[in-house]
PDB file of N, H, CA, C and O in Angstrom:
ATOM      1  N   MET A   1      87.986 112.382  97.734  1.00  0.00           N
ATOM      2  CA  MET A   1      88.340 111.085  98.024  1.00  0.00           C
ATOM      3  C   MET A   1      89.059 111.233  99.350  1.00  0.00           C
ATOM      4  O   MET A   1      88.853 110.341 100.172  1.00  0.00           O
ATOM      5  N   GLY A   2      89.842 112.188  99.670  1.00  0.00           N
ATOM      6  H   GLY A   2      90.009 112.914  99.003  1.00  0.00           H
ATOM      7  CA  GLY A   2      90.519 112.410 100.925  1.00  0.00           C
ATOM      8  C   GLY A   2      89.607 112.389 102.169  1.00  0.00           C
ATOM      9  O   GLY A   2      89.907 111.826 103.222  1.00  0.00           O
ATOM     10  N   GLU A   3      88.502 113.038 101.946  1.00  0.00           N
ATOM     11  H   GLU A   3      88.258 113.495 101.091  1.00  0.00           H
ATOM     12  CA  GLU A   3      87.522 113.414 102.978  1.00  0.00           C
ATOM     13  C   GLU A   3      86.824 112.009 103.369  1.00  0.00           C
ATOM     14  O   GLU A   3      86.690 111.697 104.552  1.00  0.00           O
ATOM     15  N   ALA A   4      86.377 111.159 102.288  1.00  0.00           N
ATOM     16  H   ALA A   4      86.486 111.413 101.327  1.00  0.00           H
ATOM     17  CA  ALA A   4      85.939 109.724 102.222  1.00  0.00           C
ATOM     18  C   ALA A   4      86.911 109.052 103.190  1.00  0.00           C
ATOM     19  O   ALA A   4      86.472 108.526 104.213  1.00  0.00           O
ATOM     20  N   LEU A   5      88.171 109.051 102.915  1.00  0.00           N
ATOM     21  H   LEU A   5      88.528 109.479 102.084  1.00  0.00           H
ATOM     22  CA  LEU A   5      89.013 108.099 103.790  1.00  0.00           C
ATOM     23  C   LEU A   5      89.183 108.544 105.132  1.00  0.00           C
ATOM     24  O   LEU A   5      89.297 107.740 106.056  1.00  0.00           O
ATOM     25  N   SER A   6      89.210 109.986 105.321  1.00  0.00           N
ATOM     26  H   SER A   6      89.117 110.640 104.570  1.00  0.00           H
ATOM     27  CA  SER A   6      89.416 110.580 106.658  1.00  0.00           C
ATOM     28  C   SER A   6      88.086 110.202 107.437  1.00  0.00           C
ATOM     29  O   SER A   6      88.246 109.818 108.595  1.00  0.00           O
ATOM     30  N   GLN A   7      86.996 110.255 107.019  1.00  0.00           N
ATOM     31  H   GLN A   7      86.866 110.568 106.078  1.00  0.00           H
ATOM     32  CA  GLN A   7      85.987 109.895 107.665  1.00  0.00           C
ATOM     33  C   GLN A   7      85.589 108.439 107.908  1.00  0.00           C
ATOM     34  O   GLN A   7      84.687 108.111 108.679  1.00  0.00           O
ATOM     35  N   SER A   8      86.372 107.548 107.150  1.00  0.00           N
ATOM     36  H   SER A   8      87.105 107.815 106.524  1.00  0.00           H
ATOM     37  CA  SER A   8      86.064 106.313 107.172  1.00  0.00           C
ATOM     38  C   SER A   8      87.065 105.582 108.536  1.00  0.00           C
ATOM     39  O   SER A   8      86.885 104.626 109.291  1.00  0.00           O
ATOM     40  N   GLN A   9      88.155 106.590 108.362  1.00  0.00           N
ATOM     41  H   GLN A   9      88.301 107.366 107.749  1.00  0.00           H
ATOM     42  CA  GLN A   9      89.033 106.335 109.334  1.00  0.00           C
ATOM     43  C   GLN A   9      88.621 106.383 110.691  1.00  0.00           C
ATOM     44  O   GLN A   9      88.702 105.450 111.490  1.00  0.00           O
ATOM     45  N   ARG A  10      88.077 107.772 110.957  1.00  0.00           N
ATOM     46  H   ARG A  10      88.011 108.530 110.308  1.00  0.00           H
ATOM     47  CA  ARG A  10      87.426 108.221 111.936  1.00  0.00           C
ATOM     48  C   ARG A  10      86.290 107.273 112.629  1.00  0.00           C
ATOM     49  O   ARG A  10      86.256 107.045 113.839  1.00  0.00           O
ATOM     50  N   VAL A  11      85.388 106.771 111.695  1.00  0.00           N
ATOM     51  H   VAL A  11      85.416 106.957 110.713  1.00  0.00           H
ATOM     52  CA  VAL A  11      84.386 105.648 112.103  1.00  0.00           C
ATOM     53  C   VAL A  11      84.982 104.343 112.461  1.00  0.00           C
ATOM     54  O   VAL A  11      84.429 103.749 113.387  1.00  0.00           O
ATOM     55  N   VAL A  12      85.914 103.836 111.954  1.00  0.00           N
ATOM     56  H   VAL A  12      86.363 104.319 111.202  1.00  0.00           H
ATOM     57  CA  VAL A  12      86.710 102.630 112.310  1.00  0.00           C
ATOM     58  C   VAL A  12      87.266 102.893 113.835  1.00  0.00           C
ATOM     59  O   VAL A  12      87.122 102.056 114.726  1.00  0.00           O
ATOM     60  N   ALA A  13      87.896 104.110 114.019  1.00  0.00           N
ATOM     61  H   ALA A  13      88.013 104.790 113.295  1.00  0.00           H
ATOM     62  CA  ALA A  13      88.451 104.217 115.405  1.00  0.00           C
ATOM     63  C   ALA A  13      87.469 104.532 116.332  1.00  0.00           C
ATOM     64  O   ALA A  13      87.698 104.334 117.525  1.00  0.00           O
ATOM     65  N   ASP A  14      86.123 105.117 115.866  1.00  0.00           N
ATOM     66  H   ASP A  14      85.937 105.279 114.896  1.00  0.00           H
ATOM     67  CA  ASP A  14      85.549 105.566 117.081  1.00  0.00           C
ATOM     68  C   ASP A  14      84.064 104.530 117.356  1.00  0.00           C
ATOM     69  O   ASP A  14      83.438 104.463 118.414  1.00  0.00           O
ATOM     70  N   ARG A  15      83.795 103.879 116.227  1.00  0.00           N
ATOM     71  H   ARG A  15      84.304 103.934 115.368  1.00  0.00           H
ATOM     72  CA  ARG A  15      82.539 102.810 116.389  1.00  0.00           C
ATOM     73  C   ARG A  15      83.024 101.496 116.162  1.00  0.00           C
ATOM     74  O   ARG A  15      83.240 101.078 115.025  1.00  0.00           O
ATOM     75  N   ASP A  16      83.200 100.847 117.155  1.00  0.00           N
ATOM     76  H   ASP A  16      83.024 101.186 118.079  1.00  0.00           H
ATOM     77  CA  ASP A  16      83.493  99.251 116.855  1.00  0.00           C
ATOM     78  C   ASP A  16      82.543  98.538 116.153  1.00  0.00           C
ATOM     79  O   ASP A  16      82.774  97.792 115.202  1.00  0.00           O
ATOM     80  N   ALA A  17      81.195  98.846 116.768  1.00  0.00           N
ATOM     81  H   ALA A  17      81.007  99.452 117.540  1.00  0.00           H
ATOM     82  CA  ALA A  17      80.048  97.810 115.965  1.00  0.00           C
ATOM     83  C   ALA A  17      79.832  98.233 114.541  1.00  0.00           C
ATOM     84  O   ALA A  17      79.614  97.401 113.661  1.00  0.00           O
ATOM     85  N   LEU A  18      79.903  99.724 114.276  1.00  0.00           N
ATOM     86  H   LEU A  18      80.081 100.400 114.991  1.00  0.00           H
ATOM     87  CA  LEU A  18      79.897  99.881 112.902  1.00  0.00           C
ATOM     88  C   LEU A  18      81.091  99.260 112.099  1.00  0.00           C
ATOM     89  O   LEU A  18      80.919  98.605 111.071  1.00  0.00           O
ATOM     90  N   SER A  19      82.171  99.489 112.589  1.00  0.00           N
ATOM     91  H   SER A  19      82.311 100.021 113.424  1.00  0.00           H
ATOM     92  CA  SER A  19      83.409  99.003 111.882  1.00  0.00           C
ATOM     93  C   SER A  19      83.260  97.436 111.769  1.00  0.00           C
ATOM     94  O   SER A  19      83.666  96.933 110.722  1.00  0.00           O
ATOM     95  N   THR A  20      82.775  96.692 112.639  1.00  0.00           N
ATOM     96  H   THR A  20      82.446  97.100 113.490  1.00  0.00           H
ATOM     97  CA  THR A  20      82.824  95.210 112.645  1.00  0.00           C
ATOM     98  C   THR A  20      81.662  94.826 111.401  1.00  0.00           C
ATOM     99  O   THR A  20      81.793  93.900 110.601  1.00  0.00           O
ATOM    100  N   MET A  21      80.593  95.710 111.455  1.00  0.00           N
ATOM    101  H   MET A  21      80.486  96.463 112.105  1.00  0.00           H
ATOM    102  CA  MET A  21      79.559  95.542 110.439  1.00  0.00           C
ATOM    103  C   MET A  21      80.064  95.877 109.039  1.00  0.00           C
ATOM    104  O   MET A  21      79.542  95.214 108.143  1.00  0.00           O
ATOM    105  N   LEU A  22      80.952  96.753 108.689  1.00  0.00           N
ATOM    106  H   LEU A  22      81.376  97.291 109.417  1.00  0.00           H
ATOM    107  CA  LEU A  22      81.543  97.103 107.555  1.00  0.00           C
ATOM    108  C   LEU A  22      82.552  96.060 106.878  1.00  0.00           C
ATOM    109  O   LEU A  22      82.593  95.772 105.682  1.00  0.00           O
ATOM    110  N   VAL A  23      83.311  95.587 107.848  1.00  0.00           N
ATOM    111  H   VAL A  23      83.278  95.821 108.820  1.00  0.00           H
ATOM    112  CA  VAL A  23      84.448  94.723 107.535  1.00  0.00           C
ATOM    113  C   VAL A  23      84.325  93.283 107.926  1.00  0.00           C
ATOM    114  O   VAL A  23      85.184  92.452 107.631  1.00  0.00           O
ATOM    115  N   GLY A  24      83.188  92.994 108.627  1.00  0.00           N
ATOM    116  H   GLY A  24      82.490  93.669 108.866  1.00  0.00           H
ATOM    117  CA  GLY A  24      83.156  91.660 109.341  1.00  0.00           C
ATOM    118  C   GLY A  24      83.882  91.516 110.416  1.00  0.00           C
ATOM    119  O   GLY A  24      84.989  92.050 110.476  1.00  0.00           O
ATOM    120  N   GLY A  25      83.373  90.758 111.463  1.00  0.00           N
ATOM    121  H   GLY A  25      82.474  90.324 111.414  1.00  0.00           H
ATOM    122  CA  GLY A  25      83.889  90.684 112.788  1.00  0.00           C
ATOM    123  C   GLY A  25      84.619  89.271 112.743  1.00  0.00           C
ATOM    124  O   GLY A  25      84.560  88.379 111.896  1.00  0.00           O
ATOM    125  N   VAL A  26      85.305  89.360 113.896  1.00  0.00           N
ATOM    126  H   VAL A  26      85.353  90.085 114.584  1.00  0.00           H
ATOM    127  CA  VAL A  26      86.199  88.472 114.381  1.00  0.00           C
ATOM    128  C   VAL A  26      86.103  88.238 115.925  1.00  0.00           C
ATOM    129  O   VAL A  26      85.646  89.135 116.633  1.00  0.00           O
ATOM    130  N   ALA A  27      86.468  87.211 116.392  1.00  0.00           N
ATOM    131  H   ALA A  27      86.839  86.483 115.816  1.00  0.00           H
ATOM    132  CA  ALA A  27      86.417  87.135 118.048  1.00  0.00           C
ATOM    133  C   ALA A  27      86.866  88.156 118.762  1.00  0.00           C
ATOM    134  O   ALA A  27      86.150  88.425 119.726  1.00  0.00           O
ATOM    135  N   ASP A  28      87.956  88.921 118.599  1.00  0.00           N
ATOM    136  H   ASP A  28      88.538  88.702 117.816  1.00  0.00           H
ATOM    137  CA  ASP A  28      88.375  90.087 119.429  1.00  0.00           C
ATOM    138  C   ASP A  28      87.927  91.334 118.705  1.00  0.00           C
ATOM    139  O   ASP A  28      88.574  92.350 118.957  1.00  0.00           O
ATOM    140  N   GLY A  29      86.905  91.429 117.828  1.00  0.00           N
ATOM    141  H   GLY A  29      86.379  90.604 117.623  1.00  0.00           H
ATOM    142  CA  GLY A  29      86.689  92.797 117.462  1.00  0.00           C
ATOM    143  C   GLY A  29      86.682  92.859 115.928  1.00  0.00           C
ATOM    144  O   GLY A  29      85.890  92.083 115.395  1.00  0.00           O
ATOM    145  N   PHE A  30      87.485  93.710 115.043  1.00  0.00           N
ATOM    146  H   PHE A  30      88.128  94.341 115.476  1.00  0.00           H
ATOM    147  CA  PHE A  30      87.451  93.621 113.860  1.00  0.00           C
ATOM    148  C   PHE A  30      88.878  93.361 113.462  1.00  0.00           C
ATOM    149  O   PHE A  30      89.789  93.438 114.286  1.00  0.00           O
ATOM    150  N   ASP A  31      89.113  92.985 111.926  1.00  0.00           N
ATOM    151  H   ASP A  31      88.373  92.922 111.256  1.00  0.00           H
ATOM    152  CA  ASP A  31      90.203  92.798 111.596  1.00  0.00           C
ATOM    153  C   ASP A  31      90.922  94.051 110.859  1.00  0.00           C
ATOM    154  O   ASP A  31      90.375  94.541 109.871  1.00  0.00           O
ATOM    155  N   LEU A  32      92.007  94.507 111.288  1.00  0.00           N
ATOM    156  H   LEU A  32      92.451  94.108 112.091  1.00  0.00           H
ATOM    157  CA  LEU A  32      92.567  95.785 110.817  1.00  0.00           C
ATOM    158  C   LEU A  32      93.006  95.512 109.340  1.00  0.00           C
ATOM    159  O   LEU A  32      92.901  96.455 108.555  1.00  0.00           O
ATOM    160  N   ALA A  33      93.450  94.409 108.919  1.00  0.00           N
ATOM    161  H   ALA A  33      93.535  93.643 109.557  1.00  0.00           H
ATOM    162  CA  ALA A  33      93.875  94.212 107.672  1.00  0.00           C
ATOM    163  C   ALA A  33      92.641  94.198 106.662  1.00  0.00           C
ATOM    164  O   ALA A  33      92.687  94.656 105.521  1.00  0.00           O
ATOM    165  N   GLU A  34      91.616  93.647 107.213  1.00  0.00           N
ATOM    166  H   GLU A  34      91.579  93.275 108.140  1.00  0.00           H
ATOM    167  CA  GLU A  34      90.243  93.965 106.350  1.00  0.00           C
ATOM    168  C   GLU A  34      89.929  95.584 106.303  1.00  0.00           C
ATOM    169  O   GLU A  34      89.466  96.041 105.258  1.00  0.00           O
ATOM    170  N   VAL A  35      90.145  96.348 107.285  1.00  0.00           N
ATOM    171  H   VAL A  35      90.522  95.977 108.134  1.00  0.00           H
ATOM    172  CA  VAL A  35      89.777  97.669 107.136  1.00  0.00           C
ATOM    173  C   VAL A  35      90.798  98.230 106.115  1.00  0.00           C
ATOM    174  O   VAL A  35      90.388  99.005 105.251  1.00  0.00           O
ATOM    175  N   GLY A  36      92.031  97.902 106.163  1.00  0.00           N
ATOM    176  H   GLY A  36      92.364  97.272 106.865  1.00  0.00           H
ATOM    177  CA  GLY A  36      92.721  98.298 104.961  1.00  0.00           C
ATOM    178  C   GLY A  36      92.500  98.019 103.541  1.00  0.00           C
ATOM    179  O   GLY A  36      92.696  98.835 102.641  1.00  0.00           O
ATOM    180  N   ARG A  37      91.985  96.551 103.359  1.00  0.00           N
ATOM    181  H   ARG A  37      91.826  95.888 104.090  1.00  0.00           H
ATOM    182  CA  ARG A  37      91.484  96.280 102.069  1.00  0.00           C
ATOM    183  C   ARG A  37      90.118  97.122 101.882  1.00  0.00           C
ATOM    184  O   ARG A  37      89.945  97.503 100.724  1.00  0.00           O
ATOM    185  N   MET A  38      89.184  97.456 102.746  1.00  0.00           N
ATOM    186  H   MET A  38      89.324  97.146 103.687  1.00  0.00           H
ATOM    187  CA  MET A  38      88.127  98.333 102.572  1.00  0.00           C
ATOM    188  C   MET A  38      88.629  99.633 101.917  1.00  0.00           C
ATOM    189  O   MET A  38      88.109 100.055 100.884  1.00  0.00           O
ATOM    190  N   PHE A  39      89.647 100.263 102.531  1.00  0.00           N
ATOM    191  H   PHE A  39      90.070  99.921 103.371  1.00  0.00           H
ATOM    192  CA  PHE A  39      90.233 101.259 101.878  1.00  0.00           C
ATOM    193  C   PHE A  39      90.565 101.387 100.638  1.00  0.00           C
ATOM    194  O   PHE A  39      90.260 102.356  99.943  1.00  0.00           O
ATOM    195  N   SER A  40      91.268 100.338 100.243  1.00  0.00           N
ATOM    196  H   SER A  40      91.516  99.551 100.808  1.00  0.00           H
ATOM    197  CA  SER A  40      91.775  99.953  99.121  1.00  0.00           C
ATOM    198  C   SER A  40      90.699  99.893  97.778  1.00  0.00           C
ATOM    199  O   SER A  40      90.872 100.196  96.598  1.00  0.00           O
ATOM    200  N   ARG A  41      89.596  99.398  98.468  1.00  0.00           N
ATOM    201  H   ARG A  41      89.456  99.152  99.427  1.00  0.00           H
ATOM    202  CA  ARG A  41      88.405  99.120  97.449  1.00  0.00           C
ATOM    203  C   ARG A  41      87.837 100.388  97.261  1.00  0.00           C
ATOM    204  O   ARG A  41      87.571 100.798  96.132  1.00  0.00           O
ATOM    205  N   ILE A  42      87.595 101.159  98.460  1.00  0.00           N
ATOM    206  H   ILE A  42      87.811 100.826  99.377  1.00  0.00           H
ATOM    207  CA  ILE A  42      87.350 102.589  97.816  1.00  0.00           C
ATOM    208  C   ILE A  42      88.000 103.510  97.056  1.00  0.00           C
ATOM    209  O   ILE A  42      87.382 104.281  96.322  1.00  0.00           O
ATOM    210  N   THR A  43      89.283 103.508  97.164  1.00  0.00           N
ATOM    211  H   THR A  43      89.785 102.882  97.760  1.00  0.00           H
ATOM    212  CA  THR A  43      90.358 104.079  96.292  1.00  0.00           C
ATOM    213  C   THR A  43      90.197 103.443  94.965  1.00  0.00           C
ATOM    214  O   THR A  43      90.036 104.181  93.993  1.00  0.00           O
ATOM    215  N   GLU A  44      90.217 102.336  94.833  1.00  0.00           N
ATOM    216  H   GLU A  44      90.348 101.737  95.623  1.00  0.00           H
ATOM    217  CA  GLU A  44      90.130 101.712  93.446  1.00  0.00           C
ATOM    218  C   GLU A  44      88.915 102.003  92.827  1.00  0.00           C
ATOM    219  O   GLU A  44      88.837 102.087  91.601  1.00  0.00           O
ATOM    220  N   ALA A  45      87.888 102.175  93.623  1.00  0.00           N
ATOM    221  H   ALA A  45      87.952 102.107  94.619  1.00  0.00           H
ATOM    222  CA  ALA A  45      86.370 102.436  92.729  1.00  0.00           C
ATOM    223  C   ALA A  45      86.512 103.860  92.358  1.00  0.00           C
ATOM    224  O   ALA A  45      86.080 104.204  91.258  1.00  0.00           O
ATOM    225  N   HIS A  46      87.122 104.823  93.223  1.00  0.00           N
ATOM    226  H   HIS A  46      87.473 104.543  94.117  1.00  0.00           H
ATOM    227  CA  HIS A  46      87.220 106.128  92.761  1.00  0.00           C
ATOM    228  C   HIS A  46      88.015 106.340  91.603  1.00  0.00           C
ATOM    229  O   HIS A  46      87.642 107.020  90.647  1.00  0.00           O
ATOM    230  N   THR A  47      89.256 105.684  91.696  1.00  0.00           N
ATOM    231  H   THR A  47      89.560 105.132  92.473  1.00  0.00           H
ATOM    232  CA  THR A  47      90.075 105.748  90.462  1.00  0.00           C
ATOM    233  C   THR A  47      89.312 105.346  89.183  1.00  0.00           C
ATOM    234  O   THR A  47      89.454 106.002  88.151  1.00  0.00           O
ATOM    235  N   LYS A  48      88.529 104.304  89.246  1.00  0.00           N
ATOM    236  H   LYS A  48      88.413 103.771  90.084  1.00  0.00           H
ATOM    237  CA  LYS A  48      87.966 103.833  88.153  1.00  0.00           C
ATOM    238  C   LYS A  48      86.661 104.833  87.478  1.00  0.00           C
ATOM    239  O   LYS A  48      86.288 104.889  86.306  1.00  0.00           O
ATOM    240  N   ARG A  49      86.149 105.571  88.674  1.00  0.00           N
ATOM    241  H   ARG A  49      86.452 105.525  89.625  1.00  0.00           H
ATOM    242  CA  ARG A  49      85.043 106.540  88.319  1.00  0.00           C
ATOM    243  C   ARG A  49      85.704 107.841  87.738  1.00  0.00           C
ATOM    244  O   ARG A  49      85.083 108.510  86.912  1.00  0.00           O
ATOM    245  N   MET A  50      87.012 108.222  88.178  1.00  0.00           N
ATOM    246  H   MET A  50      87.517 107.678  88.849  1.00  0.00           H
ATOM    247  CA  MET A  50      87.717 109.275  87.832  1.00  0.00           C
ATOM    248  C   MET A  50      88.069 108.826  86.214  1.00  0.00           C
ATOM    249  O   MET A  50      87.842 109.576  85.264  1.00  0.00           O
ATOM    250  N   ALA A  51      88.541 107.744  86.110  1.00  0.00           N
ATOM    251  H   ALA A  51      88.725 107.135  86.881  1.00  0.00           H
ATOM    252  CA  ALA A  51      89.346 107.293  84.416  1.00  0.00           C
ATOM    253  C   ALA A  51      87.850 107.294  83.590  1.00  0.00           C
ATOM    254  O   ALA A  51      87.787 107.827  82.483  1.00  0.00           O
ATOM    255  N   ALA A  52      86.876 106.777  84.094  1.00  0.00           N
ATOM    256  H   ALA A  52      86.927 106.344  84.994  1.00  0.00           H
ATOM    257  CA  ALA A  52      85.536 106.800  83.206  1.00  0.00           C
ATOM    258  C   ALA A  52      85.308 108.266  82.888  1.00  0.00           C
ATOM    259  O   ALA A  52      84.641 108.344  81.856  1.00  0.00           O
ATOM    260  N   LEU A  53      85.557 109.239  83.296  1.00  0.00           N
ATOM    261  H   LEU A  53      86.099 109.175  84.134  1.00  0.00           H
ATOM    262  CA  LEU A  53      85.183 110.697  83.343  1.00  0.00           C
ATOM    263  C   LEU A  53      86.298 111.354  82.682  1.00  0.00           C
ATOM    264  O   LEU A  53      86.342 112.573  82.517  1.00  0.00           O
ATOM    265  N   GLY A  54      87.335 110.420  82.249  1.00  0.00           N
ATOM    266  H   GLY A  54      87.299 109.430  82.384  1.00  0.00           H
ATOM    267  CA  GLY A  54      88.401 111.199  81.534  1.00  0.00           C
ATOM    268  C   GLY A  54      89.585 111.888  82.404  1.00  0.00           C
ATOM    269  O   GLY A  54      90.576 112.385  81.869  1.00  0.00           O
ATOM    270  N   LEU A  55      89.349 111.860  83.944  1.00  0.00           N
ATOM    271  H   LEU A  55      88.543 111.457  84.379  1.00  0.00           H
ATOM    272  CA  LEU A  55      90.141 112.587  84.673  1.00  0.00           C
ATOM    273  C   LEU A  55      91.148 111.642  85.469  1.00  0.00           C
ATOM    274  O   LEU A  55      90.941 110.436  85.602  1.00  0.00           O
ATOM    275  N   ALA A  56      92.060 112.186  85.891  1.00  0.00           N
ATOM    276  H   ALA A  56      92.228 113.166  85.783  1.00  0.00           H
ATOM    277  CA  ALA A  56      93.177 111.496  86.761  1.00  0.00           C
ATOM    278  C   ALA A  56      92.925 111.850  88.238  1.00  0.00           C
ATOM    279  O   ALA A  56      92.688 112.917  88.804  1.00  0.00           O
ATOM    280  N   ALA A  57      93.057 110.599  88.657  1.00  0.00           N
ATOM    281  H   ALA A  57      93.250 109.732  88.197  1.00  0.00           H
ATOM    282  CA  ALA A  57      92.670 110.598  90.210  1.00  0.00           C
ATOM    283  C   ALA A  57      93.843 110.863  91.260  1.00  0.00           C
ATOM    284  O   ALA A  57      93.601 110.873  92.467  1.00  0.00           O
TER     285      ALA A  57
END
């Protein structure tokens, strides 16, 4: 999970066009709040998968 978040942050920092595609664009680029929500969705999905396996996330 940590690696996924690290790589996602790296993509957001290095690739404006890809970031805009992932989180939706705004007039001045991309919305940092939406980036945070994307990371939250990734984390929540991971937690659900771990719980389904009977593991703690």
